[in-house]
ZAMARGU-4260 file (C-alpha; in steps of 0.2 Angstrom, whole numbers, plus 5000, padded with zeros to 4 digits):
<rodrens>
0) 5000/5000/5000 | 5007/5017/4995 | 5011/5028/5009 | 5000/5044/5011 | 5010/5060/5009
5) 4999/5075/5011 | 5004/5093/5010 | 5013/5096/5026 | 5026/5109/5028 | 5037/5110/5044
10) 5046/5126/5046 | 5060/5130/5059 | 5072/5143/5060 | 5084/5155/5069 | 5077/5169/5080
15) 5071/5184/5069 | 5073/5174/5053 | 5055/5179/5048 | 5046/5162/5051 | 5029/5170/5056
20) 5029/5183/5042 | 5032/5170/5028 | 5020/5158/5035 | 5006/5171/5033 | 5012/5174/5015
25) 5012/5156/5011 | 4995/5154/5019 | 4988/5168/5008 | 4995/5161/4992 | 4989/5143/4995
30) 4971/5150/4999 | 4971/5159/4983 | 4975/5143/4974 | 4959/5135/4983 | 4967/5126/4997
35) 4961/5125/5015 | 4976/5130/5026 | 4979/5126/5044 | 4994/5134/5054 | 5001/5126/5070
40) 5013/5137/5078 | 5022/5127/5090 | 5035/5141/5094 | 5021/5152/5100 | 5014/5138/5111
45) 5031/5135/5118 | 5035/5154/5121 | 5018/5156/5130 | 5020/5140/5141 | 5038/5143/5146
50) 5035/5161/5151 | 5020/5157/5161 | 5028/5143/5170 | 5044/5154/5173 | 5035/5168/5181
55) 5024/5156/5191 | 5040/5148/5197 | 5049/5165/5200 | 5035/5178/5203 | 5048/5191/5209
60) 5056/5192/5192 | 5050/5204/5178 | 5053/5206/5160 | 5066/5192/5158 | 5071/5189/5140
65) 5067/5173/5132 | 5086/5170/5129 | 5089/5171/5148 | 5074/5159/5152 | 5081/5146/5140
70) 5099/5147/5148 | 5093/5147/5166 | 5100/5131/5173 | 5088/5132/5188 | 5073/5131/5176
75) 5081/5117/5166 | 5070/5102/5172 | 5053/5112/5169 | 5059/5118/5152 | 5063/5099/5147
80) 5045/5094/5153 | 5037/5107/5142 | 5048/5102/5127 | 5043/5084/5129 | 5024/5088/5130
85) 5024/5099/5115 | 5035/5087/5104 | 5023/5072/5108 | 5008/5082/5103 | 5016/5087/5086
90) 5020/5069/5082 | 5002/5064/5086 | 4995/5077/5075 | 5007/5072/5061 | 5000/5054/5062
95) 4982/5060/5062 | 4985/5071/5046 | 4992/5057/5036 | 4979/5044/5041 | 4969/5049/5025
100) 4972/5058/5009 | 4968/5077/5010 | 4971/5084/4993 | 4963/5101/4997 | 4972/5104/5013
105) 4989/5111/5018 | 4996/5110/5035 | 5010/5122/5040 | 5019/5118/5056 | 5031/5131/5064
110) 5042/5120/5075 | 5060/5117/5079 | 5059/5098/5079 | 5043/5095/5068 | 5054/5089/5054
115) 5059/5074/5065 | 5042/5072/5073 | 5034/5072/5056 | 5047/5063/5044 | 5036/5064/5029
120) 5034/5083/5029 | 5043/5095/5018 | 5056/5101/5030 | 5062/5119/5029 | 5075/5129/5040
125) 5077/5148/5039 | 5094/5155/5044 | 5099/5173/5045 | 5115/5184/5047 | 5117/5187/5066
130) 5119/5206/5063 | 5103/5207/5053 | 5094/5196/5066 | 5099/5208/5080 | 5093/5223/5070
135) 5077/5216/5066 | 5074/5211/5085 | 5079/5229/5090 | 5068/5238/5078 | 5052/5226/5079
140) 5039/5236/5089 | 5028/5220/5091 | 5040/5211/5102 | 5036/5209/5120 | 5046/5217/5134
145) 5056/5202/5137 | 5063/5204/5119 | 5066/5223/5120 | 5084/5230/5120 | 5093/5246/5124
150) 5105/5245/5110 | 5108/5236/5093 | 5123/5228/5100 | 5114/5221/5115 | 5100/5215/5103
155) 5113/5206/5092 | 5122/5198/5107 | 5106/5192/5115 | 5098/5186/5099 | 5115/5176/5095
160) 5114/5169/5113 | 5096/5163/5111 | 5101/5154/5094 | 5116/5146/5102 | 5106/5141/5118
165) 5093/5133/5107 | 5106/5123/5097 | 5114/5117/5113 | 5097/5113/5122 | 5092/5102/5107
170) 5109/5093/5107 | 5107/5089/5126 | 5089/5085/5126 | 5087/5075/5110 | 5105/5072/5103
175) 5100/5083/5088 | 5110/5096/5079 | 5098/5109/5073 | 5111/5116/5061 | 5114/5100/5052
180) 5108/5102/5034 | 5104/5084/5032 | 5089/5087/5043 | 5080/5098/5030 | 5074/5098/5012
185) 5076/5117/5010 | 5087/5129/5019 | 5086/5148/5015 | 5096/5163/5022 | 5082/5176/5024
190) 5094/5191/5028 | 5088/5201/5013 | 5074/5190/5006 | 5058/5197/4999 | 5044/5187/5008
195) 5034/5185/4992 | 5049/5177/4983 | 5053/5166/4998 | 5035/5160/4999 | 5035/5155/4980
200) 5052/5146/4983 | 5044/5136/4997 | 5028/5132/4988 | 5037/5126/4972 | 5049/5116/4983
205) 5035/5107/4992 | 5027/5103/4975 | 5043/5096/4968 | 5047/5086/4985 | 5030/5078/4985
210) 5030/5073/4966 | 5048/5067/4967 | 5056/5081/4957 | 5073/5089/4960 | 5074/5106/4968
215) 5089/5116/4975 | 5091/5114/4993 | 5101/5129/4998 | 5096/5148/4994 | 5103/5164/5000
220) 5103/5183/4996 | 5115/5187/4982 | 5122/5200/4994 | 5128/5187/5006 | 5141/5180/4995
225) 5159/5186/4995 | 5168/5188/4978 | 5184/5178/4973 | 5187/5190/4959 | 5188/5209/4957
230) 5172/5218/4952 | 5179/5225/4935 | 5181/5207/4930 | 5163/5204/4934 | 5156/5218/4924
235) 5166/5212/4909 | 5158/5199/4897 | 5160/5181/4904 | 5170/5168/4895 | 5154/5163/4887
240) 5151/5180/4881 | 5137/5184/4893 | 5135/5202/4899 | 5127/5208/4916 | 5114/5217/4906
245) 5110/5203/4895 | 5109/5191/4909 | 5098/5203/4919 | 5086/5204/4905 | 5084/5186/4904
250) 5081/5183/4922 | 5068/5197/4922 | 5059/5189/4908 | 5061/5171/4913 | 5066/5170/4931
255) 5082/5162/4938 | 5083/5145/4929 | 5089/5134/4943 | 5088/5119/4932 | 5104/5126/4923
260) 5113/5124/4939 | 5116/5133/4956 | 5130/5145/4960 | 5146/5136/4965 | 5153/5142/4981
265) 5165/5137/4995 | 5163/5140/5013 | 5178/5145/5024 | 5178/5151/5042 | 5160/5155/5041
270) 5159/5165/5025 | 5153/5159/5008 | 5163/5163/4993 | 5158/5163/4975 | 5168/5150/4965
275) 5158/5152/4949 | 5144/5163/4946 | 5148/5181/4949 | 5139/5187/4934 | 5123/5177/4939
280) 5124/5184/4957 | 5124/5203/4952 | 5112/5200/4937 | 5100/5192/4949 | 5100/5208/4960
285) 5098/5219/4945 | 5083/5209/4940 | 5075/5213/4957 | 5077/5195/4964 | 5083/5193/4982
290) 5086/5174/4983 | 5097/5163/4973 | 5101/5144/4974 | 5119/5138/4978 | 5129/5123/4980
295) 5144/5121/4992 | 5158/5113/4983 | 5171/5114/4997 | 5170/5118/5015 | 5184/5122/5027
300) 5197/5111/5018 | 5214/5115/5011 | 5207/5119/4994 | 5195/5132/5002 | 5210/5140/5012
305) 5221/5141/4996 | 5207/5148/4986 | 5202/5162/4998 | 5219/5167/5006 | 5227/5182/4998
310) 5214/5183/4984 | 5207/5200/4988 | 5211/5216/4998 | 5200/5229/5006 | 5198/5240/4991
315) 5192/5225/4981 | 5178/5221/4994 | 5173/5239/4994 | 5172/5238/4975 | 5161/5222/4977
320) 5150/5232/4989 | 5147/5246/4977 | 5143/5232/4964 | 5129/5226/4975 | 5123/5243/4978
325) 5122/5247/4960 | 5114/5231/4955 | 5101/5233/4969 | 5097/5250/4963 | 5094/5244/4946
330) 5083/5230/4953 | 5074/5241/4965 | 5079/5232/4980 | 5079/5246/4993 | 5086/5236/5008
335) 5103/5234/4998 | 5105/5251/4991 | 5115/5256/5006 | 5123/5239/5008 | 5139/5240/5020
340) 5149/5225/5018 | 5158/5227/5035 | 5142/5226/5044 | 5138/5208/5038 | 5155/5201/5036
345) 5170/5201/5048 | 5182/5209/5035 | 5194/5212/5049 | 5197/5194/5052 | 5196/5190/5033
350) 5210/5202/5029 | 5219/5204/5046 | 5216/5222/5047 | 5208/5235/5060 | 5193/5246/5054
355) 5188/5262/5064 | 5174/5258/5076 | 5156/5266/5076 | 5147/5273/5091 | 5133/5260/5097
360) 5116/5265/5090 | 5104/5268/5105 | 5085/5268/5106
</rodrens>
């Protein structure tokens, strides 16, 4: 008997990666297609339960951040009890959903561990640059008092701490590494993503997953790649005779054709470098697209080190920064028209230099 595989999307992600927002967009798009959509936000349930239990346990404490609650060793046993209760309920719901075929229904489950509890789901993880995550948390007026910060720097550090504590908690509690890409069918860095575009990628990916067709696994904003060649080489025609302008027009007209291949990259010391695809990266921005698929060819090996070390200097990185700004202006991507490469990449560590420090931004 063939196993039932209904449209179940399990979505997890790092703090401030935009899960809640994109879930609403996905829901609207599916409903426009005629589907009935049910959203199960396990994250909201967990947040509510853990805060209620924490303040019940410590009534004298006020406005404690979620990051502090998750790292409070005194509260660890009760936190684990809440985890176990929620995970059991998610697994039970997944089994109920797949008892019968439901061709007109879509289930979207926002949960860190739902990909494991519901193994037949289309599993998605959203990631985000730590600096951007902190800025989002700092500027979000809808966050509760436990997630409010006095400075951007504090928000970045607290958001980073929350992410690390979640990863550590799941390793200790379940022996699961949330950052392991093998756990997911789709991984998207949402640092500069357009929510409509992100939702379309998720919907198309789910369709391909369910019907057994190939679909790129890893996506990222073109601005989050570092170059391995100087900008002047990128604006010149490629070896195949392709120009930025011509490729931009093709992508605008036809979209990015992922079937022709992802951007070849390598990862080294936490950064992602373009090995092949500089033209496609800038042309995608100029076409107004905020996400592009990529394939990691090497990671933190001797090849990566030899490829990256000594390739570029600070002026080359600033030239690339200007290329991103110019392309984003052509494509109408406002969030990247003032792109500052030093805010999102540790250029000091990459080039072993010291840059002047800015005063902290205060609320």
